[in-house]
N, C-alpha and C positions, 0 to 999 in steps of 0.2 A: 343527586339529580337523576341517577340512573337506577334501574331495577336489576339486581343481580341475576334475576331469572331470564333476562333478555338473551336471545340467541347470539347476538354479537359479543356480549360479555362472556358467555360460555365458550364461544369459539376463540376468543382472545386468550383464554386460559389453556386451550389445547395446542396452540402453536408455539414452537420453540423459537422465541424471538432472540434469545442469546446467540443462536447459531448465526444469524445475520450480523449481529454486532461483532462476532468473531471472524467470520469468513469474508464479509464485505469490507472489512478494514484493510485487507490486502490491496484493494483497488485504490486506496488513498495512502501511498507510501510516504508522502511528505509530512514532516513534523513541524513545519513553519506555516505561519499565517493563520487564518481563521479556521477553527475546527470544522470538519465536514458535518453535514446534516445527519441527524440520528438515523441509522439504518432501519430501525423499527418503524420510524415515521414513514420513510419512503416505501418500505415493504407493505405496510398497512394501507397506504394510499393506493398502491398498485393493486392490491387485493380488492379494495372497495371500488376502485375505478372500473375494473372489469367484471366485478360481481353485479354491479348495478348499472352498467352501460353508461358510464360518464366519461366526459372528456377531461383533459388535465385541468382546465379552468373550472369545470362544473364540480369535480370532486372536491376541490379546495373551497369552493363557495358553499357546498353542502356541509363540508367539515366544520366550517365556522358556525353553522346553524344546528348541527346534530351533536349532542353530547355523547351518544353511543359511538359515533365515528371517532371522536376525540379519545374516548376511553380505549377503543380498539387500537389506536396508534400509540398508546402509552402515556397519554396525558392524565394527570391526577387532579388538575383544576381546570375549570371551564375557561377556554380562550376565546377572545373576541376578535382576533385578527388572524389571517392565514399564516401558517408557520413558515411557508416557503413561497417563492414565486413559481407559477406553473412551468416556466422554462427549466426549473431545476429538475423536474421529472424527466425531461428530455435528456439533460446532461447525465443523469443517473443511468438511464437506459443505455446510453452510449458507453458509459464507463463499465457497467457490469457485463454487458454483452449477453450472448446466448447462454453461456455457462451460468451466469448469475441468476437469470430468470428460471433456468432449470431447477435451481435450488428452491425457488419459490414453489414450483410445481411439486417437488419432492416433499416439502413441508405440508402441502395440502393433502398429499396421500397419507402422511403420518397422522395428520389431524383427523382424517377420515377413519383411520384404524382406531384411534383413541376414542372417537365418538361412536363407533359402531356403524357408521355409514357404509363402510367397506370392510370385508373380512379377508383373512389370509387365504381362505379357500377360493374366494371369488377372484383374487389376483392371479390365480393360476390359469384361468380361462378368459381370454380376451377376444374381442372382435376388432378388426382393423379395416378401415376404409379411407378413401381420399375424397377431398372436396376442393373447391376453388375458393380461395380468399381473394376477392377482387381488390384492386388498387383504387385509391381515391384519385381517379383521373376522369376527364371528360371522354365521352365516346369518341374514338378516333375516326375522323374522316379526313380525306386527302385535303380538302379545302381548309379545314381547321388547322391541320398540321403545317401546311404551307404558310398560312398566315401567322401562326405562332413562331415559325422559324424566321420569317421576315422580321417580325417585331424583336425577336431575340438578337438578331444580327445588328439591327439598327440601334438598339439600346447599347450593345457592346461598342459599336463604333462611336456613339455619343460619349460613352464613358472614357474611351481612349482618346477623345478629342479629334476624331477623323471626320472630315467632311466628305460625305458620299455624293456621287454624282446625282443620284436620285434615290429617295427612300420609298417611294410609292405609298406614302402614308394616306393619300386620298383615294387612289385607284384600287389598291389591293383589298381593303376592307369591303368596299362596295362589290368587288368581283367575287369575294368569298361568300357574301350574302346571296349574290345572284346564282352561284352554283347550287346552293340549297333550294332556291326557288325553281330552277330548272329540273332538279331531281324530283321535287314534289309534283311538278307538272308532267313528269315522265318524258321530258324533252332531253333525252340522254345525249344526243349528238351535240346540242348546244352546251350541255353540261361538260362534256369532255373537252370541247374547245375552250371553255372558260377555265377549266382546270389546267390545260396546257399553258394558257396565258399567265395564270397565277404562278405556276411552276417556273415560268420564264422570269417573272419578276424576282422570285427568290434567288434564282441562279445568278441574275445580274448583281444583286446586292452582295451575294457571297463572293463573286469574283472581284467586285470592287473593293470589298474589305480585305481580301487576300492580297491584293496589289499593294496595300498599305501596311503589310505586316512588318516591314523593316522600320516603320516609323514608331512601332510600339516597343518600348524598352523591355528588357528581360525582367520577369517577375511573375506574380500571381495573375495579373491581368492578361499578360501575353498567353500564359497557359490556358486561361479561361477562354480566350478568343480562339486558340488553336483547337481546343476541345469542341467548341461550338461549330467551327468550320468543318471539322471531321464529322460531327453528328449530322449537320445539315446536308453534307455531301452524301452520307449514307441514306438519308431520307430521300434525296432527289434521285438516287440511283436505284432504289428498290422498286421491284415490280410486284404485281399481285401474287406471284408464286415464289417470291424470294424467301429464303430462310433467315431467321433472326431479324425479322422486320422491326422497325421502330414504330411504336404506337403512342409514345408520349415523349416530349423533349425533356421534361424534368424527371421522368422515370423511364429511361430508355431500356431498362432490363425487364419490363413488363412482358409477360407471355400471353399469347392468344390461345385459349384452351376451349375445346369443344367437348362437353360432357354428354351430348345427346339429349339435352333438355328441349322440350317442345316450345317453352315460352322464352327461353334465352338460348339462342343458337351458339353464340360465342361469348366468353367471359374473359376479361382482361385482368390478369393478376398473377398469382402463383399457386401451384398445387400444394396442398397441405394434407399430410397423412395423420390420422387420428386413431388412437387405440383406446378402447373402453372395455371395462369388465362386462362379461355376458350377464352377470347378475348385478343389477343396479345401475349399470351404465356409468360407472365412475371413470373419469379420464385418467389414464396412466401413461399417456404418451402423445406428443404433438410435435411434428417436425415439418418444416417447409422444404420443398424440393424444387429449386429453380430449373428452368429448361423444359418443363412438361415431360418428365420421364414416364416410361411405361409403369403402370401400377405394380406389376410383379417385381420390378427391379428396386422398388422402394421398401419391400417387406422386410428384408434383412436389416436395414438401417432402423426401421421403426421398431422391430423387436429388440434390437440392441439398446435403443433408448429406454424401452420399457424395463429391460433387465437392470439398467443402471438406476432408474428413478424409483422403481418398486422394490429394488434389492432382491429380486428373484426372477429366474427365467420362466416365462409362461410355459406350461405343459401343453396347452392347446390353444390354437388361434383359428378363428373362423373368418373367412373372407368371401368376397363375391367372385364371379367368374373372370373378372378383369385381372386377377392375380395368377392365372395359369402360367406355368413356367417360372415360378418364383425362385426356385433353387435353394430354398431353406431346408436344412436337414436336421438341425438341432431341436426343432420344435415341430410337433405334429400339426399339420395345416389341413383344415377342412375347407373345401371349396364348394360353393353352392352348386347343386345339381349332381353331386357325387352319389354313386349307388354302390360301388364295389367296397366291401368291407365296412359297411355302415351298420352299426348295431342300433337298436331302438333308442338307447341313451344318446348316442352320437347324432342320430337323426333329430332328436329333440333339441339338442344343442345347436345343430345346424339351422333349425328353424328360428333360433334366437338371433341369427346374424342380422336380420333387418332391424333389430332393436337399436342399432347404432344410428340409423337414419334420423329418428326424432331427436336424438342427442345432438347431432350436427345441426338440425333445424333450430333447437333451443339455443345453441351457441351463436347462431346467426341472428335470431330474432331477439332473444333475451340478452345475449352478449354482444360483442363487437366484431365477431368473425366475418360478418358480411362484407365489410370494407376496411382495408388497412390504410391508416393515414401516415404510417411511419415510412421513412425514405430508405430506398436501397434494399439489397438482399438481406443485410443484417436486420433491417427493420421488419421484414417479413418473418424472419426466424423468431425474433423477440416477440412480435405481436401474436403469432400463433400460439406460443407457449403461455403468454399472459391470458389469452382467451380461454385456454384450458384451465388455468388457475381459477378464473372467474366462474366457470361451470362447476368446478369442484366445490368452491365456496358456497354457491347457491344450493348445491345438493346437501352439504353439511348443515347449512342453516335450516333447510326444510326438514332434515332428519331431527335436528334438535327441537324444532317446533312440534313435530309429530310426537316426540318423546314427552314433551311437556303436556301436550293435550292428553296423551294416554295416561300420564300420571294424574292429571286432574280427574279423568274419568274413573280411575281406580279409587282415588280418595272419595269421590262422590258415591261410588258403589259400596265402599266400606261403611260410610256414614249411613247410607240408606239401609244396609243390612243391620247395622247396630240399632237403628231406630225401629226396624221391624221386629227384631228380637225383643226390644224393650216393650213394644206394644203388646206382644204375645204374653210377656211376663205379667204385665199389668192386667191383661184380660183374664189370665189364669187366677 
């Protein structure tokens, strides 16, 4: 059913699948019960998912329809049903963690070397830059957050069997909508008054639930209620200039980052550092940095990851002016705008720094780097590395397609030359 010349078939032969069978087995130490899912199947699905911008459900639906996807994940006969449930990918990501997905990125670098998409020389010169990976949350407004906090507390009280004095289930949603209308009409005095009233509703529900804490027995539910009370308390106490503000109740660790973009003033997510080769733009490092640190303070960690994944320390790294004061001494660092000690060759390499920008754009548009659907800090770390894997897979597939087209052109040229020589012989 498949063509052995297809790029996915060639790529499957370049990846060391036995490595995952051997290394990922340590994440499943138990020898009882049903055997774990094949590590090659899970690794292949993660590669395909981020290479073709698919969700957990979509990649399994396309796997059933596409024989090349099935061959890539190790199947020898065409299957008519999904091999696993989509939720299994979530459990695998939690199980392998950041270390496990870094192995996925390492194997894409090795496959790039084997295919010729990246060379040993290009791995010695890299460009590093940061971007914002937004979280899958609604745009945070005070009215939305207050209403979500009220609903959260009311649901927890109902789950614990507590009768609140008043839940404001009728008044609060209407008031939250009215806040948006006042803001749209630029009636800010009325808007602030409505916000204070809505905030008062949330505070009353919180105090009412806190008075009934002794009625909730010890256990997971009590811990959940205590965490919600603390979280809503932080939300009610924060001011516009507070630090470590809460922008989402289900993702309280989201950072507000301003990168100076004209179209998007603020982005809500986490900062991600990416390292690509200057020649070819092959991704050799991806790491998330919670807390919105200064770019220069992230360079040492980013280069450390590149040295581990690519198995060699870069000799030269090119960065923008946001990395001034980086403190890295083991690798030569060129910063945009440098003039002292810059030879013509270094100046040429320095002009190549901006080549990382379209690579980031492709990871956001063609890949899934634009929005992270995974939960928590560990979800950000895992998702950033998987997006880098997807970008490398796309580059390797494009390289294999280009080689096949070049081979066809060479064959056609040889045939044309032989026919021309044959016609000359006949004419003579």
